[in-house]
C-alpha positions as CSV (number, residue, x, y, z in Angstrom):
1,M,0.0,0.0,0.0
2,G,3.0,2.3,0.5
3,K,3.9,2.2,-3.1
4,N,0.3,3.2,-4.2
5,V,0.3,6.1,-1.8
6,K,3.6,7.4,-3.2
7,L,2.3,6.9,-6.8
8,V,-1.0,8.8,-6.0
9,L,1.0,11.7,-4.3
10,L,3.3,11.8,-7.4
11,I,0.4,12.0,-9.8
12,M,-1.3,14.7,-7.7
13,F,1.9,16.7,-7.5
14,L,2.4,16.5,-11.3
15,L,-1.3,17.4,-11.8
16,I,-0.9,20.5,-9.6
17,I,2.2,21.6,-11.6
18,L,0.4,21.0,-14.9
19,L,-2.6,23.1,-13.8
20,S,-0.3,25.9,-12.5
21,V,1.6,26.0,-15.9
22,V,-1.7,26.2,-17.8
23,Y,-3.1,28.8,-15.5
24,Y,-0.1,31.2,-15.7
25,S,0.3,30.7,-19.5
26,T,-3.3,31.6,-20.2
27,R,-3.7,34.4,-17.7
28,D,-3.9,38.0,-19.0
29,D,-0.8,39.5,-17.7
30,K,-0.8,43.3,-17.6
31,N,3.0,43.4,-17.6
32,K,3.4,41.8,-21.0
33,L,4.8,44.1,-23.7
34,E,2.4,45.2,-26.5
35,K,2.9,43.6,-29.9
36,I,4.4,46.2,-32.3
37,D,3.5,45.6,-35.9
38,I,6.7,46.4,-37.7
39,A,6.9,45.4,-41.4
40,K,9.9,43.5,-42.6
41,N,12.9,45.8,-43.3
42,N,11.5,48.6,-41.1
43,L,13.2,49.9,-37.9
44,V,12.0,52.2,-35.2
45,I,14.6,54.2,-33.3
46,K,14.1,56.4,-30.3
47,N,16.5,59.4,-29.9
48,F,17.7,59.2,-33.5
49,D,21.0,60.9,-34.1
50,L,22.9,60.7,-37.5
51,S,25.9,62.7,-38.4
52,K,27.6,62.7,-41.8
53,N,30.8,64.4,-43.0
54,L,30.5,66.4,-46.2
55,T,32.8,65.5,-49.0
56,D,33.1,68.9,-50.7
57,S,34.2,70.8,-47.6
58,Q,35.3,70.5,-44.1
59,G,31.8,70.4,-42.8
60,F,29.1,68.0,-41.7
61,Y,25.3,67.7,-41.3
62,R,23.5,66.1,-38.4
63,V,19.9,64.9,-38.3
64,T,18.2,64.2,-34.9
65,A,14.7,63.2,-34.0
66,A,12.7,61.9,-31.0
67,I,11.5,58.9,-33.0
68,A,12.6,57.7,-36.4
69,K,10.8,55.1,-38.5
70,F,13.2,53.8,-41.1
71,D,12.0,51.9,-44.2
72,K,15.1,50.1,-45.5
73,D,13.4,49.2,-48.9
74,M,12.5,52.9,-49.6
75,G,15.7,54.3,-48.1
76,K,13.8,56.9,-46.1
77,S,13.0,57.7,-42.5
78,E,9.9,59.4,-41.1
79,L,11.1,61.5,-38.2
80,D,9.1,63.0,-35.3
81,N,10.3,66.2,-33.5
82,C,13.3,66.5,-35.8
83,S,16.1,68.9,-36.5
84,I,18.9,69.3,-38.9
85,E,22.2,71.0,-38.3
86,Y,24.5,71.9,-41.2
87,K,28.0,73.3,-40.8
88,T,30.8,74.2,-43.1
89,D,33.7,76.6,-42.9
90,N,31.5,79.7,-43.5
91,T,28.0,78.5,-42.9
92,S,26.2,77.3,-39.7
93,A,22.6,76.4,-40.0
94,T,20.0,74.7,-37.9
95,F,16.3,73.9,-38.6
96,H,13.6,72.3,-36.5
97,A,10.1,70.9,-37.3
98,A,7.5,68.6,-35.9
99,E,7.8,66.1,-38.8
100,C,10.5,65.3,-41.3
101,T,11.1,62.8,-44.0
102,Y,14.8,62.0,-44.6
103,W,16.2,60.2,-47.7
104,V,19.7,59.2,-46.9
105,D,22.3,61.5,-48.5
106,K,19.6,62.9,-50.9
107,K,17.2,65.2,-49.2
108,I,15.3,66.1,-46.1
109,V,11.8,67.5,-46.0
110,L,10.7,69.4,-42.8
111,E,7.0,70.0,-42.3
112,G,4.9,72.0,-39.9
113,S,6.1,75.1,-38.2
114,V,9.6,75.2,-39.6
115,N,12.0,77.4,-37.7
116,G,15.8,77.8,-37.9
117,Q,18.8,80.0,-38.5
118,I,21.5,80.4,-41.1
119,N,24.5,82.2,-39.5
120,S,22.8,85.2,-37.9
121,V,19.7,85.2,-40.1
122,K,16.5,83.7,-38.5
123,I,14.0,81.9,-40.8
124,N,10.5,80.5,-39.9
125,T,7.3,79.6,-41.6
126,D,3.6,79.4,-40.6
127,D,2.1,76.2,-39.2
128,N,1.8,74.7,-42.7
129,G,5.5,75.3,-43.7
130,V,7.5,73.0,-45.8
131,F,11.3,73.0,-46.2
132,N,12.9,70.8,-48.9
133,Y,16.7,70.6,-48.7
134,Y,18.7,68.8,-51.3
135,F,22.2,67.6,-50.2
136,D,23.6,67.0,-53.7
137,N,23.4,70.6,-54.9
138,A,23.2,72.3,-51.4
139,S,19.9,74.1,-52.2
140,G,16.6,74.4,-50.5
141,I,13.0,75.5,-51.0
142,I,10.9,76.9,-48.2
143,K,7.2,77.4,-48.7
144,N,4.1,78.8,-46.9
145,G,4.5,81.9,-44.9
146,V,8.3,82.4,-45.0
147,E,9.6,85.1,-42.6
148,V,13.3,86.0,-42.5
149,H,14.8,88.2,-39.8
150,G,18.2,89.8,-40.5
151,N,20.0,92.9,-39.2
152,N,17.2,95.5,-39.0
153,I,15.3,93.8,-41.8
154,I,12.3,91.5,-42.0
155,I,11.4,89.9,-45.3
156,T,8.2,87.9,-45.8
157,S,7.1,85.9,-48.8
158,E,5.2,82.7,-49.8
159,K,8.4,81.0,-51.0
160,A,12.1,81.3,-50.7
161,L,14.8,79.5,-52.7
162,M,18.2,79.1,-51.0
163,S,21.6,78.2,-52.6
164,R,24.6,77.5,-50.4
165,S,27.0,77.6,-53.4
166,N,25.7,81.1,-54.4
167,R,25.2,82.2,-50.8
168,T,21.7,83.6,-51.8
169,I,18.1,83.5,-50.8
170,E,15.6,84.4,-53.5
171,F,12.1,85.4,-52.4
172,I,9.1,84.6,-54.6
173,D,5.4,85.6,-54.4
174,N,3.9,88.3,-52.1
175,V,7.3,89.6,-51.0
176,E,7.3,92.3,-48.4
177,V,10.4,94.0,-46.9
178,D,10.4,95.9,-43.6
179,Y,13.6,97.8,-43.0
180,A,14.3,99.8,-39.8
181,Y,16.6,102.8,-40.4
């Protein structure tokens, strides 16, 4: 009878372990991580920070964002709360926006209330602003309520074309110039 009691206790012990495993595996645990649906070849990066040296000068550009969603197949990133810093021997520029799209080494598009600075000149847009910057020819287009503040001068327009190689900003459509003497 002693062998049967040991066998019954062993079976009851195994049954309790089995029921415990089933209970804990089916239980809705609030500490489990949420499933994130990330497509193949996509990557999500928090505190994104990318720096790249420029080949034509002793400068660099740097792109930062709170969150970056990178699509490897498309070669682009969707950035939230982003900024770009651009620096060469004679130019220092920074721009910020709520949303950006960055194509690696090709261009960056900042959208929303774009604000920034090139050397001592401040540039901003209205809430629907768009700034396209092309790395290959170092040029940019800013649209929708462009406002530029320089030394004693404020220039507003609907669009501005920038060229780093020519060191110019060309204003287009509804241009107004306010100059303080």
